[in-house]
C-alpha positions in Angstrom: -80.8 134.2 190.8 -82.1 131.3 193.0 -84.4 130.4 190.2 -81.3 130.2 187.7 -79.4 128.1 190.2 -82.6 125.8 190.5 -82.6 125.3 186.8 -78.8 124.7 186.6 -79.2 122.0 189.2 -82.3 120.5 187.8 -80.8 120.5 184.3 -77.6 118.9 185.4 -79.3 116.3 187.4 -81.8 115.6 184.7 -78.9 115.2 182.2 -76.9 113.1 184.6 -80.0 110.7 184.8 -80.3 110.5 181.1 -76.5 110.0 180.7 -76.5 107.2 183.3 -79.4 105.4 181.8 -78.1 105.5 178.5 -74.8 104.4 179.6 -76.2 101.5 181.5 -78.5 100.5 178.5 -75.5 100.6 176.2 -73.6 98.0 178.4 -70.7 100.2 178.9 -68.3 99.0 181.7 -66.7 102.3 182.5 -66.8 105.9 181.4 -65.0 109.2 182.0 -66.5 112.2 183.7 -69.7 113.4 181.7 -68.7 116.9 181.1 -71.7 117.4 178.9 -73.9 117.2 181.9 -72.3 120.5 183.0 -73.0 122.2 179.6 -76.6 121.1 179.6 -76.9 122.5 183.2 -75.5 125.9 182.0 -77.8 125.9 178.9 -80.8 125.1 181.1 -79.9 127.9 183.5 -79.2 130.5 180.8 -82.2 129.8 178.7 -84.6 129.5 181.6 -83.4 133.0 182.7 -83.4 134.7 179.4 -86.1 132.7 177.5 -88.6 130.6 179.6 -88.6 128.3 182.6 -89.9 125.7 180.1 -86.5 125.7 178.5 -85.1 123.2 181.1 -87.4 120.2 180.4 -87.3 121.0 176.7 -83.4 120.9 176.8 -83.5 117.6 178.9 -85.8 116.0 176.4 -83.7 117.1 173.5 -80.7 115.6 175.3 -82.5 112.4 175.9 -83.6 112.2 172.4 -80.1 112.6 171.0 -78.6 110.1 173.5 -81.3 107.5 172.8 -80.8 108.0 169.0 -77.0 107.6 169.4 -77.7 104.3 171.5 -80.1 103.1 168.7 -77.4 103.7 166.1 -74.7 102.0 168.1 -77.0 98.9 168.6 -77.8 98.8 165.0 -74.1 99.0 164.0 -73.2 96.3 166.6 -75.9 93.9 165.3 -74.8 94.4 161.7 -71.1 93.8 162.6 -72.0 90.8 164.6 -74.0 89.4 161.5 -71.0 89.9 159.3 -68.8 88.1 161.6 -71.2 85.2 161.8 -71.1 85.0 157.9 -67.3 84.6 157.7 
């Protein structure tokens, strides 16, 4: 049970670090409570218990990949919008 708690805390802290980094890079000035961090922590705890302890770093890596892909799409859309505004 202690190992499951360890994976929950590790997964939650890892997801929080990814969330804060992506939020900082996006230039957001404020945000609401990141409940996704808790869900990632629960997923890490459950999958590390039932599947493999390696599930925690894999889940955090997938969360980071999805977050950075969203950041990339947001920056790309913002750049396109700014270029359209300059043309008007």
